[in-house]
N, C-alpha and C positions, 0 to 999 in steps of 0.2 A: 633531489628527490619527485620536486615537484614537476620538474619538465619528465621524467620517466610515467609519473599519474597521467598529464596532459598526452604523452603520447598513446600509451596503452589504450586512453578513455576513447582517442581520433580514430585507434585502431578497432576497437570493438563495434565504434560508430559503423566504421564502413562496411567491417564482417555484415551486422545490423544490415544495412542498404543492402548489400548486394543478395543478401539470405531474400531479402524485402521484395529486390528485381524479378529473382530466381523461382520464387513463391507467386507472381501476378502473372510471370511467362508461365509457370507451372500450369495454373490454373485457366489460363485463356488457350493454353494448347489445348487441355483436356475439354476445356466447353467446344472448342473445334470439333475436335472427336467425336465428342457424344451429336452433336448438330448433324453430323456427317453421317452417325449412325441409324438417326433419325430418319435421315432423308432417304437409305440408301440401304442400309441393312437389316438385317434381322433382328428378333426378338432380345437372344440370347448376346448378341453385339452391343444392342444399346443397353442393356443390364449394366454390363459389363462396361461400360464406357461412363453411365452415368455412376455407377460405384466409386470407379478410379476419379470421378471428380469431385466426390463431395468426398472422400477421402481427402483428398489434395487441398480440398477450402476446410476442413475440420482443424489440417496440419497448420496452415498458415494463417486458419482463427486462433486456434489454440497458441501460435508462438506469438501472436500480438498480445497476451495476456485474458484472452476471454475465452473463460471457462463454457464447457461445455453444458453446463448447469445452465450459466444464462443464454446461449445461446437455445436451447429445446423450452425456455419459459416465454422469447421472445419469437421464435417459432409459433408456440402454442397460440398465443397473444393474437399474433398473426392471421391466426387461421380461426381465431375463432373470430374473428373481426370481418373472415372475408363469409363467414357463417350464417353470420348476422343480417349483412347485406344480400346475400343469394336469397335470404329468406325472405326479408323487406323485400325485395325488386321480384315477390311472385315466386320465385324458382325452389317453391318447398321439394320439391321431388328428390332433388342433386343425391339427397343420401341412400336412395333407393335404388337410383345410378350407378352410383359408387359402390353400392352393394353386389347389384350385379353386373359389374365390370368385374370385380375380385373372382363372386362367385366363375364367373368364364375361364379368368387365368386360372383358377385351381385348376375346373374341368380340364382346358390344354395341356396343364403340368402334365397330368395323368397320360 
């Protein structure tokens, strides 16, 4: 019975390792596609490739046991630090610039 458990454990480890390698390869591929879209393609393709990359990143991160809530909290912390750094460095108008870009994008969609 013990040998059977070890075989099953090894098989699961091999499967997990293969899935991890597949996820890493997929994220690399999607990252390259996004980079190419940013260099050579239009807005719709850029958005599509960015969504594709985010989807595969979410799946891979979740497969490693990291919840979306943990990821989101970490992202918010990081964004908060960046905002504080920009304000400290004298780039106080960055919020206005971001708002103008968002408004411009909204009008372009219409």
